[in-house]
N, C-alpha and C positions, 0 to 999 in steps of 0.2 A: 774615289774622289768625292768629297762632301759637296752638298748643294751650294755651299758658300764659295766654293772654288771653281764653279762651272765657268767655262769660257763664254764670251759673248757669242750670241747666235745671230741669225740673219734676218729676223723680222725687224724692220726699221722702227725706231721709237722717236716720236716727235717731242722734243723738250718744250716745256711751258714755263715762261716767265721765271726762269731760274729753278724751277722744281722739276727734276728729271722724271718724276713719277706721274705727272699729268701731261696729257697731250696738249698741244697748241691747237685750240679750236677757234675757227673763224667766227667773227661777229657780223660778217657781211655775207650776203648771198654769194655762193660760189667759192668761199674760202675753204670749205670742207667738202671733199668728194665722198659721199657715202658709198660709192662703188668700191673704194679702196681703203677707207679708214673706218675702223670699228668704233663702237661707242666709247671704249676706253682709250682710243687714240692710236691703236696699232695700225700701221700701214701694211696692207696685205698684198702680196704680189699675185700676179695672174696665175702662176703655177708654182708648184713645189716638187722637188725631186730629191734623189739621194745626195746631190751636191749640197743641199741645204742643211741636212740633219742626219746624224747617224742613228739608225734604228736597229742595227744588228750588232752583236758582240764582236769586238775586234779580234778576239781569240777564237771564236766559233761562229761563223756567219749563219749557222742554222739556229742560233739562239738569239733572243732579243738583247738589246744593249742593257748593261746592268742598271742604268738609271730608269729604264722602263720596266724590266724584270717580268716576272710571271705573276698572274693573279694570286692573291693570298700570300705573297712573299715580299719581303723587304725589297724596295721601299714602297710597295703597295700602290704604285702609280696606276696599275690596271684594276685595282679593286682590293677590298680588305678580305674577301673570301675567295677560295680557289674556284668554286663553282658559281658564285654569285646567284643570279636569279634562276639559273637552271635547276637548282634544288630548292630555292626559297625565294619567292617574290618579295619585293619591298613591302614594308608595312604601309597600308593606306590609312593615314592618320589625318582625319579631317578636323579642322579647328572649329569649335562651336562654343557659344556662350552668349546669352542675352536674357534680359528680364530677370525673373526670380530663379532661385535654384530649381523650383519645380518646372519652370519653362525650359530650362536648359536640360534637365533630366529627361524630359520628353524628347528633345532634339537628339540627345545622345542615343536614346533607344531607337529613334527613327534611323539614325546612321547605322547602328548595329544591325537593325532589321534589313536595311538595304544592302548591307555588305555580306549577307548570308550567301553561301554557295561559292564564294571566291576562294582561290587557293592561297591568297595573300593573307597575312596577319592583319587584323583590324585593331587600330588603337584609337583612343580618344584624346583630344587636345582641348584644353579648357581655356577659354577667353574670359577674362575678368573685366568688370566695368572700371571706369576711371577712378572713382573713389576707392575701390579695393586696391587698384594698382598703386595708388598714392598713400595707402595706409590710413585712409579716412573711413569713419563709420558712415553708414548710409544716411543717418540723421544729422551728420555734421552740416552746418550752414553752407560750407563750401561744396557740399555734395549735391545741393539742390539742383534738379534738372538733369543730373547725370546718372542717376541710379538706374542700372540695368540697360543703359543706352548702347554702350559699345561692347558689352560683355555681361557676364552674370554678376549679380550683387552678392557678395559673401561678407558677412560681418561676424558670424558666430559659428561654433562647432555644430549647432543645430542646422544652420544653412548647409554646412558641409555634408551632414547626414542626408539631407533632402536632395542635394546635388547628385550624389552617387547612389541613391536608393535603388535597390533591386538590380544593381549592376555588379557583376562578379569581378571586383577590382583585383582579386588574387589571380584572375585568369586573363583579364584585359589590361594591357599596359596603358597608363594614364600619363599624359603630359600636362604640365601646369605652367602657363605663360605668365609668370609673376616674377618680379625682380626686387624692388625696394623692400617690401614686406614678405619676401619669399620664405624666410625662415619661419614666420608665423603661420602662413597659409599651409606650409608643409607640416608644421606641428599639428595644425588642425586635422589635416588629412591622416597623419599617423595615429593621432588620438581617436579619430573616427573609426579607423580600421581596427584598432585594438578593442574599441567598444563593441565592434561587430564580431569579435572573437577571431580575427585574422592575424596570423603570425606576420609581423612586418618584414621579416626576412624573406617572405615569399612575394612581397609587393614588387612589381616591376613598373618602371615609368621614368619620367624625366621632370626635373625641376629646372625651369630656364635659369633663373638665379644668376644671370650674367649682368652684374651691376656696372661694369666698366663701359659697356656699349651704351648704357643709359646716359653717361656723361658725354659720349661722342655724338649721340644722335637722338634718342627718344625722350630724354629729359625726365623720366619717371624715377628719379632717385630721391631719397629721403635724407640720408646722412652723407657726410663728406667721403671722398674716395677711400681714404685709409680705413675708416671705421666700417665702410661698406664691404671692403675686401675681407676684413676680419670675419664678418658674418658669413660670407661665402665659404671661407675656410672652415668655419664651424660646421656648416652643413656637409662639406666634403669629408671632414673627420668623422662626423656621426654616421654618414652613409657607409664609409669604408669599414666601420666597426660593426654596424648592426643591420645594414640593408644592402647586401651584396648585389642585388639585381637592380638597384636604383641608380640612375644617372643624376648626381647631385648638382650638376651645372651643365647647361647647354650653351656653349660659347657661341655667340650669335653674330654673324655678319649680316643677317637679313635686314635688321633695322638700319645698319650703317648704309647698306645699299639703298634702302627706301628713302633715306635722307639725302641721297644724291651722289654717293661716291661712285667711283669707277669699280669695275670688277676686280682690278688689281689692288686697289685700296681696300676693298672689302676683304680680299684674301689676306693681305698683310696685317691689317688692323685686327682681324679676328684671331689669327694665329698668335699674334703678339699678346693680345689679351689673354689667350689661353696660357701662354708662357708665364704671364704675370701671376696667374692663379697657381700654377705649378710651383713657381718660386716662393710664393707666400706660404703654400702648404709645406714645402720642404723646410722653409725657415721655421715653421711651427714644430718641425721634428718628424713629420710624416714621411714614410717611405714612398718614393715615387711609384713603386710597383704595387703599393697598397691601394692607391686611389687612381692611378693612371688609366687602368682598364675601364673605369666608369666615367671618364670624361667624354662628353659628346659635343657635337657641333651642329650648327644650324645656318644654312646658307640660302641665299636668294637665287632664283633662276629667272633671268631677265630675257629680253628679246634677242640679244646678240648670241645666236645659237652656239657657235663654236667657242666663243669666249667662256660661256657658262660650263661647257663640257671640260674644257682645258683647265678652268679654275679649280674644279673639284679634283682633277687628276693631279695638278700641281700641289694642292692643299695636302693631299695624303702624303706626298713625297716629302714636303717640307716638314710636316709634323713628325713623320717617322724619323727623319734625320735629327730633328731637334730633341726628341725624347731619348733617342739612343746616344747621341754624341754630346748634347748640351747638358742633359740631366742624368745620364747614366742608367737609364731604364734597362733592365735585364729581361723582364717578362715581355714576351712577344705581344701580348694583348695590350700592353701599355703603348705600343707603337702604332696601333691601329686608330686611324681617324674615322670614327663612325659618324655619319652625318644625316640629319634630317634636311630636306629641301622643301621650300615653299615657293610657288610661283609668285611673280612680282606684282604685288598689289599696286605699286606706283606706276606700273605700265598700263593698268586698266583705264579705260576712258568712259566718261559720262556720255559722250556722244556715241551713238550706235553701239549700245552696250552688248548686243548679241555678238559683235566682233570679238569681244573679250573671251568667248568660248574658244575661238581659234587661237588667240594669243596664248591662253592657258595650256592648250593642248601641245603646242610647240615647246613651251617652256617646260612642261612636264616631261616631254621626250628628252630634252636636254639634260634634265636632272637624272633620268634613268640611264641615259648613255654616259653620264658622268659618274655613275656608280653610287647613287644615294642608297641609304638603308631604309628610309621612310620618306613619304611624300605627302604634302598637302597641295591640293589644287584649288585655287581661288574660285569663288563663285562669280558669275558674270556681272552681278549687280552690286558688288562690294564697294564700288566707287560711289554708289548712290545711297547706301545704307547697309544695315545688317541683311544678310542673305535670306531669301525666302526658302521654303522647303523645296520648291521646284528647282531653284538655282543650285541649291546644295546637292540635290540628286544628280543634276547634270554634271556638276564638278566631280562627284564620285564616279559617275559612269565614264567620265573622261579617263580616269585611271584604269577602270576595269576594261575599257576598250583597248587601251594601251597595253595592258597586261595579257589580254586573252585573244586579241584579234591581229596584232601587228607582228608577232613573232620576235619582238625586240629582246625577249628574255632568253632566247635559245643559245646564245653564245656570249662569252664574257668579253667585255670591252671591245665591241665590234669595230670601233674606230682606232684602236691601238695599232701603231705601226704606220698610220697615215703620215706622210711627210709633213703635211700642213699641221695636223693635230699635234704631232710630237714637237714641231718647231714652236708652235704657239704655247704649248704646255711648258716647254723649257724657258721661253721668254717671260711668261707670267711668273714662273718660279724665280727667275733671276731678278725681276723687278720687285717682287714681293720681298725677297731676301734683302734687297737694298733698302727697302723701307723699314724692315725689321731692324737692320743695323742702325739706321738713322734714329729709331726710337730707343734702341739700346744706348746710343751715344748721348741722348738727352737725359738718361737716367731711368728709363722705363716708362710704362704706360701712365702711372699716376703722375709722374713729373710732366709727361706730355699733356695730360689733362689740365694741369695747373697752368701750363704755358699756352693753352689754347690751340695746340698743334692739330688735334684731330678735327675739331669743329672748323678751323680755318681751311684745312685741306679738303674736307667734304664740301664746304660752301663753294670753294673755287671750282670743284668738279661739277657741282650742281648748276652753278651759274653758266658755265661753258655749255653744258648740255641744253639748258634753257635757251641760250642764245642761238644755238644751232637749230632748235625747233622754230624759234621766232623767225629766223632767216630762211627757213625752208630747206636747210641742208639735211635735216633729219625728217623724213616723212613719217608722220603718225596718221594712219588711215582713219578718216573720220574727224580728225582734229585740224590738221593743216593741209589736207588733201583728201579728195574723194568724199566730200561732205554732203553729197545728195542723200537725203533721208534723215538728216540730223534732227529735223523737226518732229519726226515720228516718236510717239511714246511707245516703247517696245517692251518694257518690263514693269511688273508691279513692285512696290516697295514695302518692306516689312515695317509696320508701325508698332512702337512700344507705348502702350497706354500709360497715362499718368497714375493709374491705380496701382501699377507695379511698385512705384516709389512709396505710395501711401501704405500699401500692405507690408512692404519690407520694413518701413520705419515702425509700424505697429508691432510687428514681430520682435523687433529689436528692443522696443520699450518694454514689452512683456518679459523678454529674457532678462533685462536689467533688473526688473522689479522682483524677479523670482530667485536671483542668484544670491549666494552667501557673501555678504559684504566683507566679513572677516577673512574669508578664504581669498577673496580678491586682493585685499591688502597684503596678505602674507605672500601670495604668489608674485605680486608686483615687486615687493621688497626682495624676494629671492632672485628675480630676474635682474634687478638693478645691481645687486651684489655680485652676481655672476658676471655681468657685463663689465663692471668696474674692476673686478679681480682678474679678468682675462681668461676665465674658465669657459669651458664649452657650454653654450647656451641651450642647446637643443633639448636636453632633459627638462630644464626649467620651463622652457616655452611650451613643451608638450603638456606639462602639468598645468600651466597657466591658461592655456586656451580653453580648458574645460570650464573656466569661469569667464570666458570671453575677454581675453587680454591681448590685444595687439601691443607691440612695443610702443611705449609712449613716445610721441613725436618730440624730437629734440633731446632724447635721452639715449643716444647711440652708445655702442660699446666703447669702453675707454681704451 
């Protein structure tokens, strides 16, 4: 039986204003009972038993039900690998980026040094500043005051060299959180690696490159949806041909959740975005099994503990069925939904920021129990500013304590078979599939963007949660309850000096003065011709970035 044919299960769903995928949330005190209703609006019973959900095979009671399955086997509800963390811990991938390339390079080395001795793989995740995220140069008038503030400032291939200087990028996997100008930043990275004499086929890492969620939530897009998706497919095609260890897109629900969606909306919107990329790549003529194994995902882990675990279990099942039945994938690796998880930045509070350490620990545990492949734990001070080294170390130590002191890694999917967990997993799968069908009926994700469907749905969910907090129906410790101590200053804040921007702009001016103007023009002309002709851009971009050539704003691919 496919996921789309599953019967209704027994967790009650509260309809909202005609939208069956949102809960009805009260706007007056007492309308929502947090003892029984989850953040996403599921009404949870006091107890669950075998009368509520089947957990064993109807043909062989000694075996799990086929929809649950075994770890490492279709439909991968229990995990994408047979042994999971028993043989290999999740990758501890901490997000970092601030100031200049040199500043962030030092932070990367600090993280790698503090990760020594762990059995887990260690990866780097790069945060870029707002001008870089928007495809702006550091000396653009619109960049003033933002250079290096919320991430690292990258304008040229020289910046890229300094960012990863003395880091063995052919041994350490690198994630780059960039979307609108992702193809250009990636081209800089590839060109930098080649100039270091590294075979790009040996590079492992992830390019976030999920432009659709930018239209839903984060707003860091440059071109219209259609042209933006073309650029994503360009990178998918290039990676499938030349970089077999690289994830060319990380389909992200994290930002959707940060914008205020429910866990179920995050699940559905993320997977349907992924399907949109698969369909666009197949329309290009690419074999789904040529690129499917290198698609990756990125989910949020919020405060509602069991929802987060069940969301990841349901996600693997939906994706496996979709790739096999909807797109005809034959390669087993194409069916695997490999995911990075980050704890919920939107759940952190300015008040009593030390409490955030505890929030992050529980959220990290949910991500691990949900079967993530890599994990970022937020720093306690991120709601106040960029994290200090002390806060970053505590966040990393949180993962290391989880990995080495709790025993959580010893058995695969330890909550599998729980009547409550399986019932909630099934219900979230059912509701997410209903939303996916709704998006299909409106013509797909791009059509949904043009109709305002995603923003409207997220805004409604965010508003309801805000109303619950205001009414006191949802207790946030230190915010609307237990506020003693809020007046205490408990953490230091990392300050970015103005000299960072001045020095970055000076380096950029020097780079411009020394480059070959004729080569710049020829490279730009080649990029424009490739874009308008519909050919693969990645080769042209890689040549162009050596002369510092971001895609000109307003000249998206035709």
